[in-house]
C-alpha positions in Angstrom: -2.5 -2.3 21.0 -6.0 -4.6 20.7 -6.0 -8.2 20.2 -8.0 -8.9 16.9 -7.7 -11.2 14.3 -6.0 -8.6 11.9 -4.1 -5.2 12.3 -2.6 -3.1 10.2 0.2 -3.2 11.6 2.6 -4.6 13.9 4.0 -3.3 17.1 6.7 -1.3 17.8 9.4 -4.1 18.3 8.9 -4.6 14.7 9.9 -1.2 13.5 12.9 -1.8 15.3 13.5 -5.0 14.0 12.2 -3.3 10.3 15.1 -0.6 11.3 17.7 -2.8 12.3 17.4 -5.2 9.5 17.8 -2.5 6.8 21.3 -1.1 8.8 24.7 -2.5 8.2 26.6 -3.4 11.7 23.3 -2.7 13.5 21.4 -5.8 15.2 18.5 -5.6 17.3 17.9 -7.7 20.7 14.4 -8.7 21.8 13.7 -9.1 25.1 10.5 -10.9 25.5 9.1 -14.9 26.3 10.1 -17.1 23.4 6.4 -16.2 21.5 7.4 -13.2 20.6 10.2 -14.6 18.0 8.2 -14.6 14.9 10.1 -11.4 13.8 12.8 -13.7 12.4 10.4 -15.8 9.7 8.7 -12.1 8.3 11.8 -10.8 6.8 13.0 -14.4 5.5 9.6 -15.3 3.8 8.2 -12.5 2.8 11.4 -10.3 1.8 12.8 -12.8 0.7 15.9 -11.8 2.5 19.5 -13.4 1.1 20.8 -13.0 4.9 19.3 -14.1 8.1 17.9 -11.0 9.6 19.9 -9.3 12.7 17.6 -10.1 15.5 18.4 -12.2 18.6 16.0 -12.8 21.1 16.8 -12.4 25.0 14.4 -14.9 26.3 11.9 -14.5 29.4 10.5 -17.2 30.9 9.5 -18.3 34.7 13.3 -18.8 35.6 14.1 -15.3 35.1 11.1 -14.2 36.5 11.2 -16.3 39.7 15.1 -16.6 40.4 16.6 -13.0 39.0 18.4 -14.5 36.4 19.8 -11.8 34.1 20.0 -13.4 30.4 19.8 -10.3 28.4 23.3 -9.2 29.6 25.1 -12.6 28.2 22.5 -12.2 25.0 24.3 -9.2 24.3 27.9 -10.6 25.0 27.0 -13.7 22.6 25.5 -11.5 20.2 28.9 -8.9 19.6 31.0 -11.9 19.6 29.5 -13.9 16.9 28.6 -10.3 14.6 30.9 -7.1 16.1 28.3 -4.7 15.4 28.8 -0.9 15.6 25.2 -1.0 17.7 22.9 -3.2 19.5 19.2 -1.9 20.1 17.4 -3.2 23.1 13.9 -3.2 22.7 10.9 -4.7 24.6 7.9 -6.4 23.7 4.1 -6.2 24.0 4.6 -8.9 27.4 7.4 -8.0 28.4 7.4 -4.4 28.7 4.4 -5.8 31.3 7.0 -6.3 33.7 8.8 -2.4 33.9 11.8 -3.5 34.1 14.5 -1.4 34.0 16.9 -2.8 30.6 19.3 0.1 30.8 20.5 -1.6 34.9 19.9 -5.2 32.9 22.8 -4.4 30.6 25.2 -2.8 32.5 26.7 -6.3 34.0 27.6 -7.2 29.9 31.1 -7.3 29.6 31.7 -6.1 26.2 34.9 -4.4 24.6 35.1 -0.7 25.2 34.9 1.4 22.1 34.4 -1.3 20.1 30.3 -1.3 20.6 27.2 0.7 21.9 23.8 -0.2 23.4 20.9 1.5 22.6 17.7 0.6 25.1 14.9 1.9 22.5 11.4 0.6 24.2 8.7 2.7 23.2 5.5 1.1 25.0 3.9 -0.9 22.4 0.2 -0.8 23.7 1.1 2.7 22.4 3.4 2.7 19.8 2.8 1.1 16.3 5.3 -0.4 13.9 5.7 2.9 11.8 6.1 4.9 13.9 8.8 3.0 16.6 10.7 3.2 13.0 10.1 6.2 12.4 10.9 7.5 15.9 13.8 5.8 15.7 15.0 7.0 12.6 15.0 10.5 14.7 16.7 9.2 17.8 19.8 7.8 15.7 20.2 10.8 13.1 20.1 13.4 16.2 23.0 10.6 18.0 24.9 10.7 14.9 24.7 13.2 12.6 26.2 15.9 15.3 28.6 17.5 13.4 28.7 20.2 10.7 30.2 19.2 7.7 31.2 20.8 4.5 29.2 20.3 1.4 29.6 18.0 -0.7 31.4 19.8 -3.9 28.7 18.6 -6.6 25.1 18.9 -5.7 24.1 15.7 -3.5 21.1 14.8 -1.8 20.2 12.2 1.5 17.1 10.0 1.0 15.4 8.7 4.2 12.7 6.8 4.7 13.9 3.5 2.6 12.9 0.4 4.7 13.3 -3.4 5.3 9.2 -4.2 4.4 8.8 -1.0 3.1 6.1 -1.6 0.1 8.3 -1.2 -3.2 10.7 0.7 -1.8 13.6 -0.5 -3.0 12.4 -0.4 -6.8 11.3 3.1 -5.6 14.5 3.8 -5.0 16.2 3.4 -8.0 13.4 5.5 -9.7 14.4 8.1 -7.2 18.1 7.5 -8.7 17.3 7.2 -12.1 15.4 10.6 -11.9 18.2 12.0 -10.0 20.5 11.2 -12.4 19.0 12.9 -15.4 19.3 15.8 -12.8 23.1 16.2 -12.2 22.6 15.2 -8.5 24.5 12.5 -6.5 23.3 10.8 -3.4 25.2 11.3 -0.5 23.5 8.9 1.6 20.8 6.2 1.9 19.5 5.7 5.2 18.4 3.7 6.7 18.4 0.6 3.6 22.3 0.2 3.4 23.3 2.1 5.5 25.9 1.8 9.0 26.6 4.0 12.0 29.5 5.6 10.7 27.5 6.8 7.5 24.8 9.1 9.6 27.9 10.8 10.6 27.8 12.1 7.0 24.2 13.6 6.6 24.7 16.9 8.0 27.0 16.8 4.2 24.1 16.4 1.8 22.5 20.0 0.1 18.8 18.9 0.2 17.1 15.9 1.8 14.5 13.9 0.2 12.5 11.7 2.2 9.6 11.0 0.2 6.9 8.6 3.0 4.7 10.7 4.6 5.6 7.9 7.8 8.9 7.2 7.8 11.5 9.3 8.0 10.6 12.9 7.5 11.2 13.3 11.2 14.3 13.0 10.5 14.7 14.6 7.6 13.3 17.7 9.6 16.1 17.0 12.3 19.0 18.0 9.4 16.7 20.9 8.7 16.7 22.6 11.8 20.1 21.4 13.0 21.8 22.0 9.4 20.3 24.1 7.1 19.8 21.3 5.1 16.0 22.1 3.0 13.8 18.8 3.5 12.1 18.0 -0.1 8.5 15.9 1.5 6.1 15.7 -1.3 5.8 11.8 -2.9 6.4 11.5 -6.7 3.2 9.7 -7.3 2.2 9.8 -10.9 2.9 12.4 -13.3 1.8 15.5 -12.5 2.7 14.7 -8.5 7.0 13.9 -10.2 6.6 16.9 -12.1 6.2 19.0 -9.2 8.6 16.8 -7.1 11.8 17.2 -9.5 10.8 20.8 -9.3 11.0 21.1 -5.3 14.2 19.5 -5.5 15.9 21.8 -8.3 14.0 24.3 -5.5 15.9 22.7 -2.1 19.1 22.9 -4.2 19.3 26.3 -5.0 17.9 27.6 -1.7 21.2 25.7 -0.2 23.3 26.6 -2.9 22.2 30.4 -2.8 22.7 30.0 1.1 26.1 28.5 0.8 27.8 30.3 -1.8 28.0 27.3 -4.0 27.3 27.7 -8.2 23.9 26.3 -8.7 22.4 27.2 -11.9 19.8 23.8 -12.6 16.5 24.3 -14.5 14.0 20.8 -15.1 15.0 19.1 -17.8 13.0 18.1 -20.7 11.1 15.3 -20.0 12.2 13.1 -22.7 15.4 13.3 -20.2 13.9 11.2 -17.6 13.3 8.4 -20.1 15.1 5.2 -20.9 15.9 6.2 -24.4 16.4 9.3 -23.7 14.1 10.3 -26.5 11.1 9.6 -25.7 7.6 10.4 -22.7 9.0 9.0 -19.1 5.5 7.9 -18.4 2.8 7.2 -21.3 0.2 7.6 -18.5 -1.5 11.2 -20.1 -1.0 9.0 -23.5 -2.9 5.9 -22.0 -5.6 8.0 -20.7 -6.8 9.0 -24.2 -7.1 5.5 -25.4 -10.8 3.9 -25.8 -8.7 1.2 -23.0 -8.8 3.9 -20.8 -12.2 5.4 -22.1 -13.9 2.1 -21.7 -13.2 2.1 -18.0 -12.9 6.3 -17.2 -16.0 7.5 -14.7 -15.4 3.8 -12.5 -16.0 3.7 -8.9 -13.4 3.3 -6.6 -12.1 2.7 -2.7 -9.0 3.3 -2.1 -7.3 2.1 1.2 -4.3 2.0 3.1 -1.2 3.4 4.6 -0.8 7.6 3.9 1.4 8.0 1.3 0.3 5.7 -1.2 -3.4 6.4 -0.5 -3.4 10.5 -0.9 -1.1 10.0 -3.6 -3.6 7.2 -5.6 -6.8 9.3 -4.8 -4.9 12.1 -6.7 -3.8 10.2 -9.4 -7.2 8.3 -9.9 -9.4 11.3 -9.7 -7.0 14.0 -11.6 -5.2 11.2 -14.2 -7.1 8.7 -15.2 -10.5 10.1 -14.1 -11.9 7.5 -11.6 -14.4 8.3 -9.6 -12.7 8.0 -5.9 -16.6 7.1 -3.9 -13.7 6.4 -0.8 -10.3 6.5 0.8 -9.2 5.6 3.9 -5.9 5.6 6.0 -5.0 3.2 8.8 -2.9 6.0 10.3 -5.3 8.0 12.9 -1.9 9.9 13.9 -2.4 11.9 10.9 -6.4 11.6 10.5 -7.0 15.3 10.4 -4.1 16.2 7.8 -5.7 13.0 5.3 -8.7 14.5 5.5 -7.4 17.8 4.4 -5.5 16.1 2.0 -8.2 13.8 -0.1 -11.2 16.3 -0.2 -10.3 18.2 -2.9 -11.6 14.2 -4.2 -14.2 12.0 -2.5 -16.3 13.2 0.6 -16.6 9.1 2.2 -13.7 8.9 4.4 -12.7 6.6 6.8 -10.3 6.5 9.2 -10.1 3.3 11.4 -7.9 0.7 12.3 -10.5 -2.4 12.2 -10.6 -4.4 9.4 -14.3 -5.2 9.6 -15.8 -1.1 9.8 -13.2 -1.2 6.6 -15.3 -4.5 5.2 -18.4 -2.9 6.1 -17.4 0.7 4.1 -16.7 -1.6 0.8 -20.1 -3.5 1.6 -22.2 0.2 1.7 -20.3 2.1 -1.2 -19.9 -1.2 -3.7 -17.2 0.7 -5.1 -15.9 -1.4 -9.2 -12.3 -1.3 -8.1 -10.7 -1.6 -4.8 -7.1 -0.6 -3.8 -6.0 -1.4 -0.7 -4.0 -3.5 1.5 -3.8 -7.1 2.0 -6.6 -7.6 4.1 -8.8 -5.5 1.5 -7.9 -8.3 -1.1 -9.7 -10.5 1.2 -12.8 -8.2 1.4 -13.1 -8.3 -2.3 -12.9 -11.6 -2.8 -15.9 -11.8 -0.5 -17.9 -9.2 -2.5 -16.9 -10.0 -6.0 -14.9 -6.9 -6.7 -11.7 -6.4 -8.3 -8.7 -5.4 -6.3 -4.9 -4.5 -5.9 -2.0 -4.0 -3.6 -1.3 -0.6 -3.2 0.0 -0.2 0.7 1.5 -2.0 3.2 0.3 -5.1 4.9 1.1 -6.9 1.9 2.2 -10.5 1.5 4.9 -11.7 -0.2 4.1 -11.1 -3.9 4.6 -7.2 -3.3 8.1 -7.3 -2.4 9.2 -8.1 -6.4 12.0 -9.6 -7.9 11.3 -7.4 -10.9 11.4 -3.8 -11.6 7.9 -2.7 -10.0 8.4 1.3 -8.7 5.6 2.9 -7.3 7.7 6.6 -7.4 8.6 8.6 -10.2 8.1 8.9 -14.1 8.3 4.7 -13.9 6.1 4.2 -10.6 3.3 6.1 -13.1 3.5 3.6 -16.0 3.8 0.7 -13.5 0.5 2.2 -11.3 -1.7 3.0 -14.7 -1.3 -1.0 -15.8 -1.8 -2.3 -12.6 -4.8 -0.2 -11.9 -5.8 -1.1 -15.9 -5.6 -4.7 -15.2 -7.5 -5.1 -12.0 -10.2 -2.9 -14.0 -9.8 -5.4 -16.9 -9.6 -8.4 -15.5 -12.8 -8.2 -13.1 -14.4 -7.1 -16.0 -13.5 -9.5 -17.8 -14.4 -12.0 -14.9 -18.0 -10.9 -14.9 -18.1 -11.3 -18.5 -16.8 -14.8 -18.4 -19.6 -15.9 -16.1 -21.9 -14.2 -18.2 -21.5 -16.0 -21.2 -19.5 -18.8 -20.9 -17.1 -19.8 -23.7 -19.3 -18.2 -26.0 -17.6 -15.4 -28.5 -14.1 -16.8 -28.5 -12.9 -17.0 -31.9 -16.2 -15.2 -33.1 -14.0 -11.3 -33.8 -16.3 -9.5 -32.0 -18.9 -10.8 -34.2 -22.5 -10.3 -31.9 -24.1 -13.7 -30.4 -27.7 -14.9 -31.9 -29.7 -14.7 -28.8 -30.4 -18.8 -29.0 -26.5 -19.4 -28.7 -27.2 -16.7 -25.2 -29.9 -18.9 -23.9 -29.0 -22.1 -24.2 -25.7 -20.9 -22.1 -28.2 -19.0 -19.0 -29.7 -22.1 -19.2 -27.2 -25.4 -19.8 -23.9 -24.2 -18.2 -23.4 -26.2 -15.1 -20.7 -22.9 -14.0 -23.7 -20.9 -13.7 -25.6 -22.7 -12.1 -23.7 -23.7 -9.4 -20.9 -22.1 -8.4 -19.6 -21.7 -3.9 -21.1 -18.2 -3.9 -24.3 -17.1 -5.6 -25.9 -13.2 -5.9 -29.0 -12.9 -6.0 -30.8 -9.8 -6.6 -33.4 -8.5 -4.1 -35.7 -5.3 -4.7 -32.2 -3.8 -6.1 -29.8 -4.7 -3.2 -27.5 -7.7 -3.1 -27.0 -10.1 -0.6 -25.3 -13.0 -0.5 -27.4 -17.1 -1.1 -26.5 -20.5 -0.3 -25.3 -22.1 -3.6 -28.9 -23.7 -4.6 -30.3 -23.4 -8.3 -33.6 -20.4 -8.3 -36.4 -21.9 -7.5 -39.3 -21.3 -9.7 -41.0 -17.4 -8.6 -44.5 -18.1 -6.4 -47.2 -16.7 -8.0 -46.9 -13.0 -7.4 -49.2 -10.7 -5.2 -51.2 -8.1 -7.3 -49.4 -4.9 -8.4 -46.1 -6.6 -8.0 -43.6 -7.8 -10.5 -42.5 -11.9 -10.4 -39.3 -12.4 -12.2 -38.7 -16.0 -13.7 -35.8 -18.2 -13.0 -34.4 -17.8 -16.1 -34.8 -14.2 -16.1 -33.1 -14.2 -12.5 -30.2 -16.2 -14.0 -29.7 -13.8 -16.6 -29.4 -10.5 -14.3 -27.3 -12.4 -11.8 -24.7 -12.7 -14.8 -24.7 -8.9 -15.5 -21.5 -7.4 -14.7 -22.2 -6.3 -10.8 -21.3 -2.2 -11.1 -24.2 -2.2 -13.5 -27.1 -5.0 -11.9 -29.0 -2.6 -10.2 -29.5 -0.2 -13.2 -30.2 -3.0 -14.8 -32.5 -4.7 -13.4 -34.9 -1.0 -12.1 -35.0 -0.2 -15.9 -36.3 -3.9 -16.6 -39.6 -3.5 -13.6 -39.6 0.7 -15.1 -40.1 -1.2 -18.9 -42.4 -4.4 -17.4 -44.5 -2.5 -16.2 -45.1 0.8 -18.6 -45.8 -2.0 -21.2 -48.3 -3.7 -18.5 -46.1 -7.1 -17.8 -46.5 -8.6 -14.5 -44.1 -11.8 -15.4 -40.5 -10.8 -16.2 -39.1 -13.3 -18.6 -35.8 -14.2 -20.1 -37.6 -12.8 -23.8 -38.5 -9.1 -21.8 -35.1 -8.8 -20.5 -33.4 -9.9 -24.1 -36.5 -7.0 -25.4 -35.3 -4.2 -23.4 -31.6 -4.8 -23.9 -32.5 -4.6 -27.7 -34.4 -1.5 -26.9 -31.9 -0.2 -25.2 -28.9 -0.4 -27.5 
């Protein structure tokens, strides 16, 4: 674990708490000092959880360490008396694991009713294991521990869905989308794990015909365990985007057919018509393919995008942008360093510029170097993009409360394709509108698209207080963008022989041009000035170039 201002992931005990908060009858006990008791507020504040999270801290303080007081056993007894969980998971925080205490020995003295509850010690080193890895490892451990008996398959085709978890990015909406598609295929859901599952439920995992685990970070190892132990095929593809969703549907059908053949079960399914997946059973399930041919999309086709986040959403979005929205992916990255090589191979067909890092500042530097037209990233990239004045949409954890929506906003499936398209389009469009508003002020409102007179535009440039005094202004120096303090541009000094001088009015006009074309305009104006023998670039000359270029 690194100590820094911002981290993309929490430590291991955060992952343990997420599993406990997802399940019924499971309780997490954190062996930690008082300073590490922030977990509970994450669920109640960020996830808008209706219930108090099943997490209790067994406080470790000077008295505990100095006098040999064992507070862990009484904590277990109190949790059982209050909640009667089927399983209590004991975990350490970064502070408490430094003591290297034997948690098993500390729990043995707890007086718990035999056969009524179990205690599981799960304490991965938080200095080496981060949040997602700890949660994924716990899902695998629980699968091995409780799905131990082979059971007869369900009478009808059914699947397990593994990986939807508390604080997962749009996981609750994704689950609805997955269930809708499975219902269209005539497939039942045997068990969702960990979201809503209990310890007795886990014993039913071997009954499914297939296991769906769409998130690379969460649950795929557990799905592989079921495949190895019981021959239940694992569908590990992510249905993010129209093409990926069609592939996923075919993969589900293939997995069910494989299981049916191996167990002599009747199953003969074909991929349904696309309309069967729509809300009304008649129209197309996603408007993304049609949308790519509209004038709205053509207006930002081939824009430059930078994508950063977890493995699943970054890889899926990179492919969708490049192959379905015709957006140029100038860079992509992830903080999932454990899957670095796999990530590089996955995004190689779509972009050559990559970054694998858990350091926020390095990602920020990369965005500054690439200067994309739009950023799709985490909550941290939203802050970075605001500093660079680049529009940004959040597409991955870590995030904040706004990405735990009350409404239906899935990322997966055909429904998710519609939502993602809207999200990207609105981000790009509003980003462009912001720059146009800065450029023209109130001009043009209610003009029905009529071209504004040059005099009116000049007046906006000269007299708009909003344009002259801003919190941050951009100045152009040799085609590169640098931040300066919010002071009005002074009149330029007389330029040396052979160099071009921009008047303050011309410089101010250039600042208001959308950032993604500003360097190109700057270069074109200076080339035009040299070709026509001008040493001073005025506002009239800028508009002359604009008129010539159309």
